[in-house]
Structure formats: structure tokens, C-alpha cells
C-alpha positions in Angstrom: 33.0 28.0 -43.7 35.7 26.2 -41.8 34.4 25.4 -38.3 37.5 23.6 -37.0 38.7 25.7 -34.1 41.1 23.1 -32.7 44.2 25.0 -33.8 43.0 28.1 -32.0 42.4 26.5 -28.6 45.4 26.0 -26.3 46.4 22.4 -26.4 48.1 22.6 -23.0 44.8 23.3 -21.3 43.2 20.4 -19.5 40.1 18.9 -21.2 38.0 19.9 -18.1 39.0 23.6 -18.3 35.9 25.7 -17.7 34.5 27.5 -20.7 32.2 30.5 -21.1 30.8 31.5 -24.4 29.3 35.0 -25.1 27.5 35.4 -28.4 27.3 38.9 -29.8 24.1 40.3 -31.3 26.2 41.3 -34.3 29.5 40.7 -36.1 32.3 42.8 -34.7 34.0 45.2 -37.0 37.7 44.4 -37.7 38.8 47.6 -35.8 36.6 46.5 -32.8 38.1 43.0 -32.9 41.6 44.4 -32.7 40.7 46.7 -29.8 38.9 43.8 -28.1 41.9 41.6 -28.5 43.9 43.9 -26.4 41.2 44.0 -23.7 40.9 40.2 -23.7 44.7 39.7 -23.6 45.1 42.2 -20.7 42.3 40.5 -18.8 43.8 37.1 -19.1 47.3 38.4 -18.2 45.9 39.8 -14.9 43.2 37.2 -14.1 43.4 36.3 -10.5 41.5 34.0 -8.1 42.1 34.7 -4.4 45.5 36.2 -5.3 46.6 33.2 -7.5 47.0 33.6 -11.2 44.3 32.0 -13.3 45.6 30.0 -16.3 43.2 31.7 -18.7 42.5 32.1 -22.4 40.2 34.5 -24.2 39.6 35.0 -27.9 37.0 36.2 -30.4 35.8 33.4 -32.7 34.1 33.9 -36.1 34.0 37.6 -35.3 30.9 37.0 -33.1 31.7 34.7 -30.2 33.9 35.6 -27.2 35.3 32.5 -25.6 36.8 32.6 -22.1 38.6 29.5 -20.7 40.1 28.8 -17.3 42.3 25.7 -16.6 41.7 24.9 -13.0 44.4 22.3 -12.6 46.7 24.9 -10.9 44.2 27.2 -9.3 40.4 27.1 -9.1 38.2 29.9 -10.4 36.3 31.6 -7.5 33.1 33.6 -7.6 35.1 36.8 -7.5 37.2 35.8 -10.5 34.1 34.8 -12.4 32.6 38.2 -11.5 35.7 39.9 -12.9 35.2 38.1 -16.3 31.5 39.2 -16.3 32.6 42.8 -15.7 34.9 42.5 -18.7 32.1 41.2 -20.9 29.8 44.0 -19.8 32.5 46.5 -20.5 32.8 45.1 -24.1 29.0 45.3 -24.4 29.0 49.0 -23.5 32.1 49.9 -25.5 30.9 48.3 -28.7 27.1 48.7 -28.2 26.4 44.9 -28.5 24.4 42.4 -26.5 26.4 39.5 -25.2 24.0 38.1 -22.7 20.9 37.4 -24.8 20.4 33.7 -24.6 17.2 33.9 -26.7 19.2 34.5 -29.9 20.3 31.2 -31.5 23.2 31.0 -34.0 23.2 28.8 -37.0 25.4 28.4 -40.1 23.3 29.0 -43.1 24.7 29.4 -46.6 28.2 29.6 -45.1 27.3 32.5 -42.8 26.4 32.9 -39.2 22.7 33.8 -38.9 21.0 34.7 -35.6 17.5 33.6 -35.0 15.3 34.6 -32.1 14.1 31.5 -30.2 10.4 32.4 -30.8 11.0 32.2 -34.5 12.6 28.7 -34.4 9.4 26.8 -35.2 8.7 29.1 -38.2 12.3 28.5 -39.5 11.9 24.8 -39.2 8.4 24.6 -40.7 9.6 26.7 -43.7 12.8 24.6 -44.1 15.2 27.3 -43.3 16.6 25.0 -40.6 16.7 21.3 -40.6 18.2 18.5 -38.5 21.6 18.8 -40.3 21.9 22.6 -40.0 24.9 23.5 -37.9 24.1 25.1 -34.6 26.3 27.0 -32.1 25.6 25.1 -28.9 26.8 27.9 -26.5 25.9 25.9 -23.4 29.1 23.8 -23.5 31.0 24.0 -20.2 34.4 22.5 -20.8 37.3 22.6 -23.3 36.4 19.0 -24.4 32.8 19.9 -25.0 33.9 23.1 -26.8 35.9 21.1 -29.2 33.4 18.3 -29.7 29.9 19.8 -29.1 30.0 23.5 -29.7 29.2 23.5 -33.5 26.9 20.6 -34.1 24.0 19.6 -36.3 20.7 20.6 -34.7 19.9 16.9 -34.3 22.9 16.6 -31.9 21.9 19.5 -29.7 19.3 20.3 -27.0 17.2 21.7 -29.8 16.4 18.2 -31.1 14.2 17.6 -28.2 12.4 20.9 -28.6 11.8 20.2 -32.3 11.5 16.4 -32.3 8.0 16.5 -33.9 9.0 19.0 -36.5 12.4 17.7 -37.7 
């Protein structure tokens, strides 16, 4: 599985651009992805903050992760503009019957596929060698474009999970 997303992230956006990652509870169907692409493009084209246009980006990655990005070098993102993005994500949730706000599901790359694992099952997965320190993990808590490019898809040992699992890995 090719995990290099660099070519799909706008190079003209500042490294400190804000990033929000929403992980779906399932892979989107191709037809859903095309429909969602229109929703995301329409949102970004009309994204405003206190009347100013937000320099935004939105896309679906790996058929399962919606990434929103706002470059605040020209205009900042206010609470209202963040709320509008959350409304979009909730609309996508309802339209496609998925969960995009469950932070208890962790995503890993296992056998070249994205596999979700509920957080309470993490210890079991490690103890039974389904996941180890080199397993690639989607670190959805990244906050900036720079972090997205450098720290989104990382081995477990380079993520916050390493502290949680230090005795087991």
C-alpha cells in the first residue's frame, strides 16, 4: 500500500495550515466517494470565516479518511467556520450512514489493508502479535499540514500509542 500522500496535499498551503481528520467506520463505496467529492468541493469553494473566504482543502484519502485543511495565512478560521465544517461532516455521516466521530476506533495498516481496531482490543492485538511496534498506524491527532505529511501514518513506536503500550511492545 502506497502511503505517500504528498502529491495529494496542496503544496501552496502553509506548513502550519490547520488540519482535521475524520476517520470513517467503514470504507466508502466508489459511488459514495464521487458524491462526497462534490460535497467537499462545494464546501471548500464556499467556506467563509467572518465573511472572508477561507483558503481550504478537503479530500477523501484511502477511501476512509476525510481530511479538511485551512491555510490561515490570509484569513483565520473562526469558531463559526469550524462549526460549518462539523455540520458538513455530520451531513456526510447521515447521508452515508457512517460514524466519523468515533475516536475509539484505531486504524492500522495490516497486510496492505486498513484495519480498524476498537481501543479496548488494543492490548489483545499486541499480546497476540497482530500489532507490533513497526505496524503502521493512522495518527489522526495531527494538527497541521506539516504534521500530516510527517506524522500521520507512522509506526506504532512513533505514536502516542507507544507510551500506552510500552511494557507490551
